[in-house]
N, C-alpha and C positions, 0 to 999 in steps of 0.2 A: 349655578347659572339660573337666572330668572328669565322666564320666557312668557310671551303673550300669544294666545291663539286668536288670529284674526278671522272672525266668522265670515266676513264678506269674501275673502280669498281662500279660506280653509288652509291657511299656512301659519307656521309658527314664526315669531319675531323675537330675537334675543333683546331683552331690555337691559340686562346688566351682564357684563362679561363674567365668566367664572374666573375669579381672581383670588388668589390665596392671601393677598395683602389688604383686603377690605371686605366689609360685609360679614355676614354670618359664616360659620363653618359649613363645609359641604355636608349636607344631611338630607334625610327624608323623614317621613312620619311626623312632620311638624304641623302647626296650625297657621292659617293665614286669613286675615280679614282686612277689609278696606276701612279707611278712616279719612275724614276731611277736616283740615284745620285751616281757618282763614281762606277758604275757597280753594285750597290746594289738596290734591288727592295723594294719599299715602297708602302703602300696604304695610301691615303689621305682621311680622313673622315671629312665632313663639315656639320654644322648645324644639323637640325632634331628636333624632339620633343620627350619628355619623361615625366615620372611622376615628377611633381614638388616636390613631397614628397621624392625624392631620397636624403635625407639629409646626407647619409653616403658617397655619391660620392663627392670627392673634386671638387670644381669649378675651371675651368681653368682661370688663370690670364688674365684679360682684356676681357674675353668673357662676353657676356650679356645673361641674362636669363629672359624670360618673364613670366608673371603671368599665361599664358596658356601652359607653359611647353616647349616653343620653345627656342632654344639656338643658339648662334653664335660660338660655339666651332669649332676649327680646330685642328685635331690631325693627326700625322703620326704614322703608324704602320710599323716597320722594320721587314720584313718577316723572314729574316735569323736568327734573334736573339729573336723573339717573344717579341719585346720591343715597348712600347708606348712612343711617343715623343711629347712634347708640343712645337711647333715652335714659334718663335717670329713673330708676325704679324705686318706689317707696311702698311701704306696707309689706305683706308677706309674699315674696316672690314664689311662684310655684317651684317645686323641686325639679331636678333633672327628670324630664318626662317626655313620653312620645305616645302615639296612638290615642290621642284624646279628641274630643269634639270641641270646636271653637265656633260659636255662633254669635253673629252680631245682634245686638239688642237695639242700639241707636247708632248714629254716625260715629260716636266716639266711645262706645261701651260694648263689651262682648262678655259672654259667659263661656267659661272653660269647664268641661265636665269629663270625669273619668280619666282614662289613660293608664299607662304602665310606668312604674318607677322601678328602681333596682330592688326595692323592698316589697313591692306589691304589684302583681299583675291585675289589671282590670279593677282599679279601685273606684270609689264613688264620691270622691271629693268634688266640690263645686267652688269655682273661683269667679267672682265678678271683677272684671278688669276694665278700668277707665283709662282713656288715652287723652293726653293733651299734646300740644305741639312739641314739647321737650321732655315730657315725663309720662310714666305709667304708674297708676295706683292700683294695687291689687289687694 
């Protein structure tokens, strides 16, 4: 479920229903940054870990899923239309990873650093990730 905290009323608002038939798998420990394409605001959700038993959640094409529940999913969420989008990813997609930092550099670029994979806890790899309306270049 994707929620928004309204600072004026100090209440939470559900943006996207928790549904097993659309969007990313149910997970935590992922990264999220905002992006803007053609005047529209998006959220970009990368990686994370969840229950590997989420068999009802469709897997994202070309994403990897580890035995420990980590994933390399990259999803866009278009705020204005409550729509999940699965962008085309080119370049070296990060491995199934969680617990990393994701820091915006520009409106459409972020740096991803560190994290944990099945092979390495707390590694020091750095990824520069660029976003366009339909694709991700890493």
